[in-house]
C-alpha positions, -999 to +999 in steps of 0.1 A: -758-100-432-733-097-460-704-123-460-674-108-480-651-137-492-615-127-499-592-150-517-564-166-495-530-148-498-508-166-520-474-174-511-446-163-533-433-182-562-399-197-546-366-198-567-344-221-549-307-211-557-288-243-553-249-242-547-223-257-525-218-226-506-187-216-487-179-206-453-186-171-446-164-168-414-132-187-404-148-206-377-171-223-403-144-237-424-140-271-407-177-277-408-178-268-444-149-290-452-164-320-431-197-317-448-179-316-480-157-347-476-184-368-459-204-363-492-199-394-515-215-378-547-190-349-546-157-369-535-163-406-531-141-421-509-155-458-503-174-473-475-151-460-449-161-423-461-178-415-426-144-422-409-120-408-438-138-377-447-137-361-413-101-369-408-093-352-443-114-321-431-095-319-400-062-322-415-069-296-442-087-271-420-056-250-411-044-245-447-080-238-460-085-214-430-055-195-440-065-192-476-099-177-466-081-155-441-062-142-471-091-134-490-109-113-464-118-139-436-146-158-455-162-167-489-184-138-504-205-166-522-236-159-499-235-121-504-234-124-543-260-151-542-283-128-524-275-098-545-283-118-577-314-134-563-329-100-552-321-084-586-334-114-605-368-113-584-373-076-589-369-083-626-393-112-625-420-094-606-421-069-636-417-094-662-442-119-650-467-106-627-491-136-630-465-154-608-457-126-585-442-122-559-410-141-568-387-147-537-353-162-539-342-188-513-304-198-509-300-236-508-264-244-497-251-279-494-223-275-471-226-239-453-254-217-440-280-215-449-285-251-454-312-267-475-332-276-445-333-241-433-345-227-465-371-254-468-386-246-434-385-208-444-403-215-475-432-233-456-433-205-432-439-181-461-466-201-476-448-213-506-466-239-527-447-234-561-410-240-563-385-238-589-351-257-581-327-232-600-291-247-601-265-221-599-239-243-618-246-232-656-231-264-666-247-297-656-226-322-637-239-352-618-213-341-591-229-306-586-262-300-600-273-337-599-262-344-564-277-311-554-310-322-568-307-357-552-299-339-518-330-317-521-354-346-526-335-365-497-342-334-473-377-332-483-382-367-472-363-366-442-381-334-430-416-349-440-423-321-466-426-340-496-462-326-504-455-292-493-443-278-525-448-287-563-415-286-579-397-280-616-363-278-623-338-254-641-311-280-644-287-264-668-284-229-688-248-231-704-258-216-736-285-193-728-279-162-748-281-137-719-257-159-698-232-159-726-238-120-731-227-116-693-196-135-694-186-118-728-189-083-710-168-097-683-142-105-707-143-071-724-137-056-690-108-080-683-091-073-715-094-035-707-066-043-682-042-044-710-027-019-732-047-013-764-017-023-785-014-055-764-049-068-764-049-087-796-019-105-783-038-118-749-045-155-746-077-159-731-076-189-707-112-201-697-106-217-661-130-243-649-134-265-619-120-299-628-136-333-622-122-367-617-117-386-650-138-413-637-168-390-637-160-379-672-157-414-685-192-425-668-205-401-694-212-369-673-218-340-696-200-313-677-170-311-699-190-310-733-211-282-717-181-261-704-168-264-740-200-252-755-200-222-732-163-212-740-170-215-778-203-193-775-184-166-755-157-163-783-183-162-811-199-134-791-167-113-785-158-117-823-121-113-813-091-124-829-074-137-795-062-172-791-080-191-765-078-222-744-098-242-717-080-255-687-091-269-654-084-261-619-091-272-582-080-306-584-084-326-552-063-360-542-041-381-565-065-398-589-066-385-625-089-354-631-097-335-663-068-317-679-049-298-689-047-281-655-046-245-652-013-245-634+003-267-662-010-243-689+004-214-672+037-229-667+037-241-705+027-206-718+057-189-699+080-216-713+068-208-749+074-171-742+040-158-740+036-126-719+000-118-717-028-141-704-062-132-691-077-159-666-116-162-673-135-181-644-160-200-666-180-223-645-185-198-616-213-170-613-197-154-582-162-148-565-152-176-538-120-190-530-112-206-563-113-171-580-099-149-551-070-173-539-065-200-564-065-176-594-056-142-580-028-153-557-016-189-565-017-188-602-007-150-603+025-162-583+031-192-609+026-168-638+053-144-626+076-171-619+069-185-654+079-152-670+044-140-679+047-103-674+009-095-674-016-120-657-049-109-652-085-121-644-117-109-659-141-099-631-164-127-621-202-123-628-210-111-592-232-079-598-231-080-635-264-065-647-266-087-678-266-118-655-294-105-636-315-101-666-303-136-679-314-152-648-348-135-648-353-144-683-340-181-678-368-185-649-397-166-670-389-186-701-391-217-676-424-208-663-439-198-694-430-231-708-446-253-683-419-278-687-406-297-656-370-296-667-346-295-697-348-322-723-315-336-712-325-341-679-340-376-678-312-392-696-287-410-671-251-412-678-244-444-696-225-459-666-246-443-638-254-466-608-272-441-584-309-450-585-319-415-574-303-398-604-325-380-628-357-383-607-384-360-592-401-355-561-438-341-563-434-325-597-458-298-609-473-323-633-468-361-640-430-373-645-422-407-659-394-418-637-404-430-602-380-416-575-362-438-551-352-420-519-343-450-499-308-438-495 
């Protein structure tokens, strides 16, 4: 009798695309806001956050629901994350067959599919090797950092610590392909202006703001955003003036400025007539682009006397972004590194014992994880 031995079928190499997410439908808005406002790593409210957070979410739900209604009834972030993930993995299968097949999994913090759901799907698919790929190109402890911490907590809670071997893509703010993709979208945005006006257009890069207490702890986010904008301007090679502004402040505490709203009003008072808004910290459309920039800021610009206020299209289905993301993952796999060189460095004023740790890495990692929280 001849026994034929066949190799066990290998599960896919998992690319966990981590983001906050957004409500895909209007009924999901309140649960999304509740998850957001009860997370102390995103919006710290003190020891009574478990009480205050749901109250704030309930109060804000009608207004935020109306905003989502105005942009089509929900956030398109899940749609675009899947479009990007599928295109990235298709390229990866061609670029790096030795780790194929590659499969993307959407890991949202506050909306479906939640981290728990995607982890269970990975296990069902037979995944062993996983890459946590932050969809925030610029690192912040309140976005990428907290998403990684949340991932470790969920693995522990679900008793799945040993199921997958992990490495991290924790930032990619100056990757040449990413810069190319953003620059291409800016070029498309400038085409909305008459040729004779294009050199006069002020390019206003608008990033999601962060509280100043986060900045003062040593969080590198604002520096990494600035690095991205300067690289994009170098790539464009244009004469246009540009500025970096900050949007989406929540609450009354000081946040990073100048605010996008104040910049628009100031430019109007100075007599500027042509402004191109470039969403710089976002890889796809969502409420901050479709409502905040396209509706609120457009109205403010009109009232301020800016006759042409346009926005460059978000990265969404930009082929250069697909190529960049695939190259980022391939380079990461080829390097056999666990993370970026910056990842182990805590902010100088960090007090979170979970920060910059790893759970079940693909090779030894010097910092012991604390998952007691």
